[in-house]
Backbone atoms as SQL, in Angstrom:
CREATE TABLE atoms (id INTEGER PRIMARY KEY, chain TEXT, resi INTEGER, resn TEXT, atom TEXT, x REAL, y REAL, z REAL);
INSERT INTO atoms VALUES
  (1, 'A', 1, 'MET', 'N', -218.135, 90.364, -101.736),
  (2, 'A', 1, 'MET', 'CA', -217.562, 91.411, -101.183),
  (3, 'A', 1, 'MET', 'C', -217.076, 91.783, -99.826),
  (4, 'A', 2, 'ARG', 'N', -218.413, 91.472, -98.608),
  (5, 'A', 2, 'ARG', 'CA', -218.424, 91.389, -97.343),
  (6, 'A', 2, 'ARG', 'C', -217.326, 90.417, -97.289),
  (7, 'A', 3, 'LEU', 'N', -217.332, 89.549, -97.383),
  (8, 'A', 3, 'LEU', 'CA', -216.681, 88.332, -97.340),
  (9, 'A', 3, 'LEU', 'C', -214.893, 88.620, -97.576),
  (10, 'A', 4, 'LEU', 'N', -214.347, 89.153, -98.434),
  (11, 'A', 4, 'LEU', 'CA', -213.316, 89.842, -98.799),
  (12, 'A', 4, 'LEU', 'C', -212.753, 90.636, -97.561),
  (13, 'A', 5, 'ILE', 'N', -213.433, 91.545, -96.963),
  (14, 'A', 5, 'ILE', 'CA', -213.259, 92.635, -96.360),
  (15, 'A', 5, 'ILE', 'C', -213.242, 91.955, -94.890),
  (16, 'A', 6, 'VAL', 'N', -213.859, 90.928, -94.219),
  (17, 'A', 6, 'VAL', 'CA', -213.631, 90.134, -93.423),
  (18, 'A', 6, 'VAL', 'C', -212.673, 89.394, -93.281),
  (19, 'A', 7, 'VAL', 'N', -211.906, 88.496, -94.650),
  (20, 'A', 7, 'VAL', 'CA', -211.261, 87.783, -94.439),
  (21, 'A', 7, 'VAL', 'C', -209.729, 88.449, -93.849),
  (22, 'A', 8, 'SER', 'N', -209.566, 89.782, -95.098),
  (23, 'A', 8, 'SER', 'CA', -208.427, 90.781, -95.059),
  (24, 'A', 8, 'SER', 'C', -208.710, 91.389, -93.526),
  (25, 'A', 9, 'LEU', 'N', -209.460, 91.606, -93.089),
  (26, 'A', 9, 'LEU', 'CA', -209.431, 91.809, -91.511),
  (27, 'A', 9, 'LEU', 'C', -208.658, 91.004, -90.640),
  (28, 'A', 10, 'LEU', 'N', -208.966, 89.746, -90.586),
  (29, 'A', 10, 'LEU', 'CA', -208.921, 88.664, -90.369),
  (30, 'A', 10, 'LEU', 'C', -207.260, 88.359, -90.316),
  (31, 'A', 11, 'LEU', 'N', -206.892, 88.321, -91.690),
  (32, 'A', 11, 'LEU', 'CA', -205.461, 88.217, -92.025),
  (33, 'A', 11, 'LEU', 'C', -204.336, 89.033, -90.918),
  (34, 'A', 12, 'VAL', 'N', -205.043, 90.401, -91.470),
  (35, 'A', 12, 'VAL', 'CA', -204.212, 91.430, -90.336),
  (36, 'A', 12, 'VAL', 'C', -204.026, 91.430, -89.028),
  (37, 'A', 13, 'GLY', 'N', -204.995, 91.065, -88.349),
  (38, 'A', 13, 'GLY', 'CA', -205.414, 90.707, -87.084),
  (39, 'A', 13, 'GLY', 'C', -204.166, 89.916, -86.449),
  (40, 'A', 14, 'LEU', 'N', -204.236, 88.670, -87.257),
  (41, 'A', 14, 'LEU', 'CA', -203.737, 87.514, -87.330),
  (42, 'A', 14, 'LEU', 'C', -202.204, 88.013, -87.295),
  (43, 'A', 15, 'ALA', 'N', -201.484, 89.143, -88.467),
  (44, 'A', 15, 'ALA', 'CA', -200.486, 89.078, -88.451),
  (45, 'A', 15, 'ALA', 'C', -199.890, 90.380, -87.769),
  (46, 'A', 16, 'ALA', 'N', -200.562, 91.008, -86.687),
  (47, 'A', 16, 'ALA', 'CA', -200.332, 91.698, -86.161),
  (48, 'A', 16, 'ALA', 'C', -200.206, 90.849, -84.267),
  (49, 'A', 17, 'CYS', 'N', -200.668, 89.541, -84.385),
  (50, 'A', 17, 'CYS', 'CA', -200.356, 88.824, -83.448),
  (51, 'A', 17, 'CYS', 'C', -198.962, 88.693, -83.391),
  (52, 'A', 18, 'LEU', 'N', -198.493, 88.226, -84.324),
  (53, 'A', 18, 'LEU', 'CA', -196.927, 87.660, -84.478),
  (54, 'A', 18, 'LEU', 'C', -195.870, 88.399, -83.874),
  (55, 'A', 19, 'PRO', 'N', -195.111, 87.662, -83.395),
  (56, 'A', 19, 'PRO', 'CA', -194.020, 88.367, -82.724),
  (57, 'A', 19, 'PRO', 'C', -192.965, 89.041, -83.449),
  (58, 'A', 20, 'ALA', 'N', -192.666, 90.214, -83.380),
  (59, 'A', 20, 'ALA', 'CA', -191.154, 90.474, -84.381),
  (60, 'A', 20, 'ALA', 'C', -190.088, 89.447, -83.995),
  (61, 'A', 21, 'GLN', 'N', -189.319, 89.326, -84.765),
  (62, 'A', 21, 'GLN', 'CA', -187.909, 88.711, -84.346),
  (63, 'A', 21, 'GLN', 'C', -186.796, 89.749, -84.795),
  (64, 'A', 22, 'VAL', 'N', -186.681, 90.421, -83.541),
  (65, 'A', 22, 'VAL', 'CA', -185.839, 91.708, -83.795),
  (66, 'A', 22, 'VAL', 'C', -184.820, 91.678, -82.472),
  (67, 'A', 23, 'PRO', 'N', -183.561, 91.163, -83.252),
  (68, 'A', 23, 'PRO', 'CA', -182.412, 91.176, -82.290),
  (69, 'A', 23, 'PRO', 'C', -182.097, 92.345, -80.988),
  (70, 'A', 24, 'GLN', 'N', -182.064, 91.072, -79.845),
  (71, 'A', 24, 'GLN', 'CA', -181.930, 92.442, -78.595),
  (72, 'A', 24, 'GLN', 'C', -180.930, 91.640, -77.542),
  (73, 'A', 25, 'MET', 'N', -179.787, 92.673, -76.826),
  (74, 'A', 25, 'MET', 'CA', -179.261, 92.023, -75.897),
  (75, 'A', 25, 'MET', 'C', -179.882, 92.501, -74.683),
  (76, 'A', 26, 'ASN', 'N', -179.450, 91.726, -73.844),
  (77, 'A', 26, 'ASN', 'CA', -179.964, 91.800, -72.315),
  (78, 'A', 26, 'ASN', 'C', -178.975, 91.975, -71.499),
  (79, 'A', 27, 'SER', 'N', -177.606, 91.056, -71.679),
  (80, 'A', 27, 'SER', 'CA', -176.464, 91.186, -70.537),
  (81, 'A', 27, 'SER', 'C', -175.497, 91.025, -71.482),
  (82, 'A', 28, 'VAL', 'N', -174.049, 91.839, -70.841),
  (83, 'A', 28, 'VAL', 'CA', -172.841, 90.886, -71.102),
  (84, 'A', 28, 'VAL', 'C', -171.705, 90.791, -70.059),
  (85, 'A', 29, 'ALA', 'N', -171.102, 89.778, -70.584),
  (86, 'A', 29, 'ALA', 'CA', -170.130, 89.159, -69.158),
  (87, 'A', 29, 'ALA', 'C', -168.986, 88.942, -69.948),
  (88, 'A', 30, 'PRO', 'N', -168.023, 89.703, -68.984),
  (89, 'A', 30, 'PRO', 'CA', -167.629, 90.501, -68.179),
  (90, 'A', 30, 'PRO', 'C', -168.105, 91.685, -68.819),
  (91, 'A', 31, 'ASP', 'N', -168.887, 92.474, -67.356),
  (92, 'A', 31, 'ASP', 'CA', -169.352, 93.977, -68.296),
  (93, 'A', 31, 'ASP', 'C', -168.309, 95.506, -68.687),
  (94, 'A', 32, 'SER', 'N', -167.211, 94.953, -68.149),
  (95, 'A', 32, 'SER', 'CA', -165.718, 95.614, -68.429),
  (96, 'A', 32, 'SER', 'C', -164.640, 94.881, -68.519),
  (97, 'A', 33, 'GLY', 'N', -163.871, 95.176, -69.215),
  (98, 'A', 33, 'GLY', 'CA', -162.668, 95.030, -69.554),
  (99, 'A', 33, 'GLY', 'C', -161.404, 95.800, -70.276),
  (100, 'A', 34, 'LYS', 'N', -160.306, 95.435, -70.138),
  (101, 'A', 34, 'LYS', 'CA', -159.477, 95.913, -71.221),
  (102, 'A', 34, 'LYS', 'C', -159.342, 95.862, -72.866),
  (103, 'A', 35, 'VAL', 'N', -158.569, 96.323, -73.936),
  (104, 'A', 35, 'VAL', 'CA', -158.477, 95.968, -74.961),
  (105, 'A', 35, 'VAL', 'C', -157.943, 94.652, -75.264),
  (106, 'A', 36, 'GLY', 'N', -158.530, 94.031, -75.988),
  (107, 'A', 36, 'GLY', 'CA', -158.267, 92.379, -76.280),
  (108, 'A', 36, 'GLY', 'C', -159.123, 91.553, -75.327),
  (109, 'A', 37, 'THR', 'N', -159.725, 91.936, -74.468),
  (110, 'A', 37, 'THR', 'CA', -160.657, 91.065, -73.536),
  (111, 'A', 37, 'THR', 'C', -161.925, 90.667, -74.499),
  (112, 'A', 38, 'VAL', 'N', -161.896, 89.551, -74.230),
  (113, 'A', 38, 'VAL', 'CA', -163.413, 88.450, -75.027),
  (114, 'A', 38, 'VAL', 'C', -164.540, 88.999, -74.008),
  (115, 'A', 39, 'LEU', 'N', -165.749, 89.269, -74.700),
  (116, 'A', 39, 'LEU', 'CA', -166.801, 89.397, -74.207),
  (117, 'A', 39, 'LEU', 'C', -167.853, 88.720, -74.401),
  (118, 'A', 40, 'ARG', 'N', -168.893, 88.149, -73.319),
  (119, 'A', 40, 'ARG', 'CA', -170.338, 87.144, -74.591),
  (120, 'A', 40, 'ARG', 'C', -171.336, 88.141, -73.919),
  (121, 'A', 41, 'ALA', 'N', -172.204, 88.701, -75.261),
  (122, 'A', 41, 'ALA', 'CA', -173.308, 89.463, -74.751),
  (123, 'A', 41, 'ALA', 'C', -174.365, 88.271, -75.228),
  (124, 'A', 42, 'HIS', 'N', -175.699, 88.527, -74.209),
  (125, 'A', 42, 'HIS', 'CA', -176.582, 87.110, -74.197),
  (126, 'A', 42, 'HIS', 'C', -177.832, 88.128, -74.763),
  (127, 'A', 43, 'GLY', 'N', -178.584, 87.572, -75.152),
  (128, 'A', 43, 'GLY', 'CA', -180.031, 88.097, -75.700),
  (129, 'A', 43, 'GLY', 'C', -180.929, 87.319, -76.741),
  (130, 'A', 44, 'VAL', 'N', -181.687, 87.678, -77.416),
  (131, 'A', 44, 'VAL', 'CA', -182.686, 86.707, -78.303),
  (132, 'A', 44, 'VAL', 'C', -182.084, 87.365, -79.782),
  (133, 'A', 45, 'PHE', 'N', -182.552, 85.989, -80.605),
  (134, 'A', 45, 'PHE', 'CA', -182.581, 86.137, -82.148),
  (135, 'A', 45, 'PHE', 'C', -181.006, 87.126, -82.504),
  (136, 'A', 46, 'LEU', 'N', -179.985, 86.685, -81.861),
  (137, 'A', 46, 'LEU', 'CA', -178.703, 87.135, -82.518),
  (138, 'A', 46, 'LEU', 'C', -177.471, 85.935, -83.053),
  (139, 'A', 47, 'GLY', 'N', -178.661, 85.243, -83.735),
  (140, 'A', 47, 'GLY', 'CA', -177.956, 84.449, -84.704),
  (141, 'A', 47, 'GLY', 'C', -177.504, 85.452, -86.158),
  (142, 'A', 48, 'ARG', 'N', -176.971, 84.275, -86.968),
  (143, 'A', 48, 'ARG', 'CA', -176.091, 85.403, -87.979),
  (144, 'A', 48, 'ARG', 'C', -177.020, 85.475, -89.183),
  (145, 'A', 49, 'ASP', 'N', -178.277, 85.021, -89.171),
  (146, 'A', 49, 'ASP', 'CA', -179.326, 85.555, -89.826),
  (147, 'A', 49, 'ASP', 'C', -179.862, 86.767, -89.727),
  (148, 'A', 50, 'LYS', 'N', -179.726, 87.441, -88.379),
  (149, 'A', 50, 'LYS', 'CA', -180.419, 88.369, -87.856),
  (150, 'A', 50, 'LYS', 'C', -179.048, 89.504, -87.766),
  (151, 'A', 51, 'VAL', 'N', -178.053, 89.097, -87.219),
  (152, 'A', 51, 'VAL', 'CA', -177.419, 89.978, -87.042),
  (153, 'A', 51, 'VAL', 'C', -175.791, 89.901, -88.002),
  (154, 'A', 52, 'GLU', 'N', -175.539, 91.260, -88.490),
  (155, 'A', 52, 'GLU', 'CA', -174.302, 91.077, -89.480),
  (156, 'A', 52, 'GLU', 'C', -173.068, 91.665, -88.582),
  (157, 'A', 53, 'GLY', 'N', -173.649, 92.761, -87.750),
  (158, 'A', 53, 'GLY', 'CA', -172.179, 92.990, -87.280),
  (159, 'A', 53, 'GLY', 'C', -172.495, 93.603, -85.539),
  (160, 'A', 54, 'ILE', 'N', -171.472, 93.967, -84.718),
  (161, 'A', 54, 'ILE', 'CA', -171.593, 94.566, -83.642),
  (162, 'A', 54, 'ILE', 'C', -170.651, 95.939, -83.909),
  (163, 'A', 55, 'TYR', 'N', -171.208, 96.462, -82.825),
  (164, 'A', 55, 'TYR', 'CA', -170.247, 97.820, -82.339),
  (165, 'A', 55, 'TYR', 'C', -169.932, 98.273, -81.392),
  (166, 'A', 56, 'LEU', 'N', -169.203, 98.953, -80.892),
  (167, 'A', 56, 'LEU', 'CA', -169.189, 99.855, -79.787),
  (168, 'A', 56, 'LEU', 'C', -169.306, 101.412, -79.736),
  (169, 'A', 57, 'SER', 'N', -170.159, 101.916, -79.047),
  (170, 'A', 57, 'SER', 'CA', -170.162, 103.091, -79.496),
  (171, 'A', 57, 'SER', 'C', -170.498, 103.955, -78.155),
  (172, 'A', 58, 'ASP', 'N', -169.362, 105.503, -78.435),
  (173, 'A', 58, 'ASP', 'CA', -169.811, 106.527, -77.463),
  (174, 'A', 58, 'ASP', 'C', -170.580, 107.813, -77.993),
  (175, 'A', 59, 'HIS', 'N', -171.417, 107.136, -78.657),
  (176, 'A', 59, 'HIS', 'CA', -172.595, 108.156, -79.288),
  (177, 'A', 59, 'HIS', 'C', -172.004, 109.356, -80.117),
  (178, 'A', 60, 'THR', 'N', -170.793, 109.014, -80.532),
  (179, 'A', 60, 'THR', 'CA', -170.149, 109.597, -81.237),
  (180, 'A', 60, 'THR', 'C', -169.072, 109.302, -82.416),
  (181, 'A', 61, 'LEU', 'N', -168.717, 107.952, -82.353),
  (182, 'A', 61, 'LEU', 'CA', -168.148, 106.874, -82.941),
  (183, 'A', 61, 'LEU', 'C', -168.544, 105.419, -82.977),
  (184, 'A', 62, 'ASP', 'N', -168.981, 104.836, -83.608),
  (185, 'A', 62, 'ASP', 'CA', -168.738, 103.500, -83.872),
  (186, 'A', 62, 'ASP', 'C', -167.508, 102.812, -84.430),
  (187, 'A', 63, 'MET', 'N', -167.241, 101.902, -83.047),
  (188, 'A', 63, 'MET', 'CA', -166.375, 101.240, -83.700),
  (189, 'A', 63, 'MET', 'C', -166.714, 99.715, -84.068),
  (190, 'A', 64, 'MET', 'N', -166.397, 99.022, -85.234),
  (191, 'A', 64, 'MET', 'CA', -166.768, 97.844, -85.447),
  (192, 'A', 64, 'MET', 'C', -165.983, 96.709, -84.576),
  (193, 'A', 65, 'VAL', 'N', -166.444, 95.511, -84.136),
  (194, 'A', 65, 'VAL', 'CA', -165.806, 94.474, -82.815),
  (195, 'A', 65, 'VAL', 'C', -165.437, 93.607, -84.117),
  (196, 'A', 66, 'LYS', 'N', -164.508, 92.524, -83.866),
  (197, 'A', 66, 'LYS', 'CA', -164.628, 91.277, -84.456),
  (198, 'A', 66, 'LYS', 'C', -165.338, 89.865, -83.274),
  (199, 'A', 67, 'VAL', 'N', -166.112, 89.479, -84.242),
  (200, 'A', 67, 'VAL', 'CA', -167.204, 88.807, -83.401),
  (201, 'A', 67, 'VAL', 'C', -166.513, 87.446, -83.773),
  (202, 'A', 68, 'LEU', 'N', -166.428, 86.505, -82.691),
  (203, 'A', 68, 'LEU', 'CA', -165.775, 85.173, -82.659),
  (204, 'A', 68, 'LEU', 'C', -166.606, 84.115, -82.727),
  (205, 'A', 69, 'ASN', 'N', -167.619, 84.148, -82.043),
  (206, 'A', 69, 'ASN', 'CA', -168.519, 83.116, -82.070),
  (207, 'A', 69, 'ASN', 'C', -169.955, 83.715, -81.648),
  (208, 'A', 70, 'GLN', 'N', -171.082, 83.062, -82.592),
  (209, 'A', 70, 'GLN', 'CA', -171.972, 83.735, -82.616),
  (210, 'A', 70, 'GLN', 'C', -173.353, 82.554, -83.092),
  (211, 'A', 71, 'SER', 'N', -174.374, 82.595, -81.602),
  (212, 'A', 71, 'SER', 'CA', -175.419, 81.761, -81.979),
  (213, 'A', 71, 'SER', 'C', -176.810, 82.480, -81.851),
  (214, 'A', 72, 'ASP', 'N', -177.851, 82.178, -81.752),
  (215, 'A', 72, 'ASP', 'CA', -179.068, 82.495, -81.452),
  (216, 'A', 72, 'ASP', 'C', -179.311, 83.305, -80.206),
  (217, 'A', 73, 'ASP', 'N', -178.478, 82.975, -79.048),
  (218, 'A', 73, 'ASP', 'CA', -178.372, 83.538, -77.743),
  (219, 'A', 73, 'ASP', 'C', -177.592, 84.233, -77.365),
  (220, 'A', 74, 'VAL', 'N', -176.264, 84.365, -78.271),
  (221, 'A', 74, 'VAL', 'CA', -174.906, 84.555, -77.022),
  (222, 'A', 74, 'VAL', 'C', -174.189, 85.139, -78.742),
  (223, 'A', 75, 'ILE', 'N', -173.222, 86.173, -78.234),
  (224, 'A', 75, 'ILE', 'CA', -172.668, 86.842, -79.514),
  (225, 'A', 75, 'ILE', 'C', -171.041, 86.746, -78.629),
  (226, 'A', 76, 'GLU', 'N', -170.116, 86.044, -78.968),
  (227, 'A', 76, 'GLU', 'CA', -169.080, 86.800, -78.461),
  (228, 'A', 76, 'GLU', 'C', -167.721, 87.278, -79.130),
  (229, 'A', 77, 'PHE', 'N', -167.114, 88.280, -78.514),
  (230, 'A', 77, 'PHE', 'CA', -166.570, 89.377, -79.276),
  (231, 'A', 77, 'PHE', 'C', -165.507, 89.948, -78.366),
  (232, 'A', 78, 'ARG', 'N', -164.288, 90.610, -79.179),
  (233, 'A', 78, 'ARG', 'CA', -162.967, 91.157, -78.596),
  (234, 'A', 78, 'ARG', 'C', -163.150, 92.785, -78.441),
  (235, 'A', 79, 'ILE', 'N', -162.523, 93.230, -77.483),
  (236, 'A', 79, 'ILE', 'CA', -162.528, 94.228, -77.373),
  (237, 'A', 79, 'ILE', 'C', -161.569, 94.926, -78.287),
  (238, 'A', 80, 'PRO', 'N', -161.916, 95.876, -79.496),
  (239, 'A', 80, 'PRO', 'CA', -160.744, 95.905, -80.607),
  (240, 'A', 80, 'PRO', 'C', -159.746, 96.959, -80.026),
  (241, 'A', 81, 'PRO', 'N', -158.334, 96.965, -80.321),
  (242, 'A', 81, 'PRO', 'CA', -157.165, 98.038, -80.001),
  (243, 'A', 81, 'PRO', 'C', -157.870, 99.428, -80.325),
  (244, 'A', 82, 'SER', 'N', -158.564, 99.841, -80.944),
  (245, 'A', 82, 'SER', 'CA', -158.796, 101.248, -81.550),
  (246, 'A', 82, 'SER', 'C', -159.609, 101.918, -80.486),
  (247, 'A', 83, 'VAL', 'N', -160.019, 101.180, -79.254),
  (248, 'A', 83, 'VAL', 'CA', -161.203, 101.860, -78.670),
  (249, 'A', 83, 'VAL', 'C', -160.565, 102.298, -77.379),
  (250, 'A', 84, 'LYS', 'N', -160.838, 103.614, -77.245),
  (251, 'A', 84, 'LYS', 'CA', -160.626, 104.293, -75.940),
  (252, 'A', 84, 'LYS', 'C', -161.218, 104.155, -74.578),
  (253, 'A', 85, 'PRO', 'N', -161.007, 104.282, -73.561),
  (254, 'A', 85, 'PRO', 'CA', -161.461, 104.070, -72.348),
  (255, 'A', 85, 'PRO', 'C', -162.767, 104.841, -72.176),
  (256, 'A', 86, 'GLY', 'N', -163.555, 103.882, -71.345),
  (257, 'A', 86, 'GLY', 'CA', -164.855, 104.766, -70.964),
  (258, 'A', 86, 'GLY', 'C', -165.821, 103.979, -71.076),
  (259, 'A', 87, 'LYS', 'N', -167.286, 104.394, -70.665),
  (260, 'A', 87, 'LYS', 'CA', -168.649, 103.491, -71.205),
  (261, 'A', 87, 'LYS', 'C', -169.183, 103.659, -72.365),
  (262, 'A', 88, 'LEU', 'N', -169.037, 102.653, -72.811),
  (263, 'A', 88, 'LEU', 'CA', -169.689, 102.613, -74.438),
  (264, 'A', 88, 'LEU', 'C', -170.746, 101.331, -74.586),
  (265, 'A', 89, 'GLN', 'N', -171.403, 101.785, -75.201),
  (266, 'A', 89, 'GLN', 'CA', -172.744, 101.185, -75.918),
  (267, 'A', 89, 'GLN', 'C', -172.665, 100.013, -76.715),
  (268, 'A', 90, 'LEU', 'N', -173.495, 99.031, -76.728),
  (269, 'A', 90, 'LEU', 'CA', -173.178, 98.001, -77.687),
  (270, 'A', 90, 'LEU', 'C', -174.972, 98.321, -78.898),
  (271, 'A', 91, 'VAL', 'N', -173.990, 98.351, -80.118),
  (272, 'A', 91, 'VAL', 'CA', -175.107, 98.574, -81.080),
  (273, 'A', 91, 'VAL', 'C', -174.827, 97.382, -82.001),
  (274, 'A', 92, 'ILE', 'N', -176.321, 96.724, -82.595),
  (275, 'A', 92, 'ILE', 'CA', -176.580, 95.864, -83.173),
  (276, 'A', 92, 'ILE', 'C', -176.539, 96.442, -84.889),
  (277, 'A', 93, 'LYS', 'N', -175.803, 95.565, -85.964),
  (278, 'A', 93, 'LYS', 'CA', -176.397, 96.065, -86.950),
  (279, 'A', 93, 'LYS', 'C', -177.150, 94.772, -87.570),
  (280, 'A', 94, 'THR', 'N', -178.302, 95.067, -88.246),
  (281, 'A', 94, 'THR', 'CA', -179.281, 93.983, -88.644),
  (282, 'A', 94, 'THR', 'C', -178.700, 93.575, -89.680),
  (283, 'A', 95, 'THR', 'N', -179.327, 92.071, -90.499),
  (284, 'A', 95, 'THR', 'CA', -178.490, 91.565, -91.991),
  (285, 'A', 95, 'THR', 'C', -180.062, 92.662, -92.813),
  (286, 'A', 96, 'GLY', 'N', -179.787, 91.976, -94.379),
  (287, 'A', 96, 'GLY', 'CA', -180.695, 92.245, -95.174),
  (288, 'A', 96, 'GLY', 'C', -180.729, 93.682, -95.606),
  (289, 'A', 97, 'LYS', 'N', -181.554, 93.722, -96.981),
  (290, 'A', 97, 'LYS', 'CA', -181.195, 95.008, -97.902),
  (291, 'A', 97, 'LYS', 'C', -181.756, 96.274, -97.125),
  (292, 'A', 98, 'ASP', 'N', -182.514, 95.906, -96.166),
  (293, 'A', 98, 'ASP', 'CA', -182.755, 97.322, -95.284),
  (294, 'A', 98, 'ASP', 'C', -182.096, 97.304, -93.810),
  (295, 'A', 99, 'ALA', 'N', -180.711, 97.459, -93.762),
  (296, 'A', 99, 'ALA', 'CA', -180.356, 96.739, -92.672),
  (297, 'A', 99, 'ALA', 'C', -180.047, 98.263, -91.637),
  (298, 'A', 100, 'TYR', 'N', -180.456, 97.736, -90.158),
  (299, 'A', 100, 'TYR', 'CA', -181.096, 98.773, -89.074),
  (300, 'A', 100, 'TYR', 'C', -179.818, 98.929, -88.314),
  (301, 'A', 101, 'LEU', 'N', -179.259, 99.601, -87.559),
  (302, 'A', 101, 'LEU', 'CA', -178.312, 100.161, -86.048),
  (303, 'A', 101, 'LEU', 'C', -179.421, 100.361, -85.120),
  (304, 'A', 102, 'LEU', 'N', -179.381, 98.989, -84.254),
  (305, 'A', 102, 'LEU', 'CA', -180.386, 98.913, -83.121),
  (306, 'A', 102, 'LEU', 'C', -179.116, 99.176, -82.037),
  (307, 'A', 103, 'GLU', 'N', -179.540, 100.614, -81.490),
  (308, 'A', 103, 'GLU', 'CA', -178.928, 100.772, -80.289),
  (309, 'A', 103, 'GLU', 'C', -179.528, 99.333, -79.013),
  (310, 'A', 104, 'GLN', 'N', -178.454, 99.074, -77.952),
  (311, 'A', 104, 'GLN', 'CA', -178.873, 98.165, -77.025),
  (312, 'A', 104, 'GLN', 'C', -178.984, 98.734, -75.803),
  (313, 'A', 105, 'PRO', 'N', -179.799, 97.851, -74.822),
  (314, 'A', 105, 'PRO', 'CA', -179.960, 99.029, -73.255),
  (315, 'A', 105, 'PRO', 'C', -178.636, 98.045, -72.870),
  (316, 'A', 106, 'VAL', 'N', -177.411, 97.722, -73.273),
  (317, 'A', 106, 'VAL', 'CA', -176.073, 96.951, -72.763),
  (318, 'A', 106, 'VAL', 'C', -174.946, 98.039, -72.874),
  (319, 'A', 107, 'TYR', 'N', -174.254, 98.051, -71.690),
  (320, 'A', 107, 'TYR', 'CA', -173.147, 99.026, -72.028),
  (321, 'A', 107, 'TYR', 'C', -171.789, 98.027, -71.394),
  (322, 'A', 108, 'VAL', 'N', -170.690, 98.610, -71.943),
  (323, 'A', 108, 'VAL', 'CA', -169.663, 98.062, -71.769),
  (324, 'A', 108, 'VAL', 'C', -168.648, 99.166, -71.421),
  (325, 'A', 109, 'ARG', 'N', -167.678, 98.806, -69.802),
  (326, 'A', 109, 'ARG', 'CA', -166.932, 99.789, -69.585),
  (327, 'A', 109, 'ARG', 'C', -165.108, 99.097, -70.009),
  (328, 'A', 110, 'VAL', 'N', -164.640, 100.201, -70.855),
  (329, 'A', 110, 'VAL', 'CA', -163.515, 99.579, -71.094),
  (330, 'A', 110, 'VAL', 'C', -162.430, 100.161, -70.377),
  (331, 'A', 111, 'GLU', 'N', -161.694, 100.090, -69.691),
  (332, 'A', 111, 'GLU', 'CA', -160.709, 99.904, -68.535),
  (333, 'A', 111, 'GLU', 'C', -159.239, 100.630, -69.405),
  (334, 'A', 112, 'GLU', 'N', -158.787, 101.569, -69.009),
  (335, 'A', 112, 'GLU', 'CA', -157.337, 102.029, -69.229),
  (336, 'A', 112, 'GLU', 'C', -156.325, 101.059, -68.824),
  (337, 'A', 113, 'PRO', 'N', -155.506, 100.832, -70.084),
  (338, 'A', 113, 'PRO', 'CA', -154.609, 100.165, -70.204),
  (339, 'A', 113, 'PRO', 'C', -153.251, 100.147, -69.067),
  (340, 'A', 114, 'LYS', 'N', -152.789, 99.120, -68.330),
  (341, 'A', 114, 'LYS', 'CA', -151.808, 99.333, -67.296),
  (342, 'A', 114, 'LYS', 'C', -150.607, 100.060, -67.595),
  (343, 'A', 115, 'GLU', 'N', -149.571, 100.930, -66.862),
  (344, 'A', 115, 'GLU', 'CA', -148.626, 101.440, -67.592),
  (345, 'A', 115, 'GLU', 'C', -148.008, 100.550, -67.400),
  (346, 'A', 116, 'THR', 'N', -146.566, 100.295, -67.993),
  (347, 'A', 116, 'THR', 'CA', -145.324, 99.193, -68.093),
  (348, 'A', 116, 'THR', 'C', -144.824, 99.636, -66.703),
  (349, 'A', 117, 'GLY', 'N', -144.792, 100.569, -66.390),
  (350, 'A', 117, 'GLY', 'CA', -144.159, 101.096, -64.847),
  (351, 'A', 117, 'GLY', 'C', -144.860, 100.538, -63.435),
  (352, 'A', 118, 'GLU', 'N', -146.418, 100.682, -63.733),
  (353, 'A', 118, 'GLU', 'CA', -147.033, 100.215, -62.909),
  (354, 'A', 118, 'GLU', 'C', -146.941, 98.191, -63.065),
  (355, 'A', 119, 'VAL', 'N', -146.722, 97.579, -64.084),
  (356, 'A', 119, 'VAL', 'CA', -146.619, 96.050, -64.366),
  (357, 'A', 119, 'VAL', 'C', -145.312, 95.646, -63.757),
  (358, 'A', 120, 'ALA', 'N', -144.029, 96.289, -63.971),
  (359, 'A', 120, 'ALA', 'CA', -143.035, 96.030, -63.313),
  (360, 'A', 120, 'ALA', 'C', -143.275, 96.306, -61.800),
  (361, 'A', 121, 'ALA', 'N', -143.712, 97.107, -60.910),
  (362, 'A', 121, 'ALA', 'CA', -143.934, 97.676, -59.701),
  (363, 'A', 121, 'ALA', 'C', -144.660, 95.943, -58.828),
  (364, 'A', 122, 'SER', 'N', -145.886, 95.817, -59.857),
  (365, 'A', 122, 'SER', 'CA', -146.632, 94.750, -59.174),
  (366, 'A', 122, 'SER', 'C', -145.950, 93.575, -59.371),
  (367, 'A', 123, 'SER', 'N', -144.980, 93.593, -60.252),
  (368, 'A', 123, 'SER', 'CA', -144.791, 91.818, -60.719),
  (369, 'A', 123, 'SER', 'C', -143.499, 91.438, -59.355),
  (370, 'A', 124, 'LYS', 'N', -142.726, 92.755, -58.458),
  (371, 'A', 124, 'LYS', 'CA', -141.745, 92.559, -57.564),
  (372, 'A', 124, 'LYS', 'C', -142.034, 92.072, -56.297);
């Protein structure tokens, strides 16, 4: 009985020492852009086996983005056309039966699109 308790405590201690493989973004480049701009988020555990989707959030509405390329340390995505200009936070949706939405400490600034008059004036 005593041996069973000691072995159980040892296994619990070893399990607590294992690092959790939680997806996390550390940076995004470029950190701003217009609709259609391709951005690259860098971090750890960002592969398809850990991350199901990426969202841009204004803390009222979460907008899913199209993932173009994904590896364990980089996710490449495009700013969708439905996004309004402003500062938006990146949110990760994890994979699995118990999927979670994880707010990331990374923000993107979506810029206003140029008006057609501005484009014409700048091309002269």
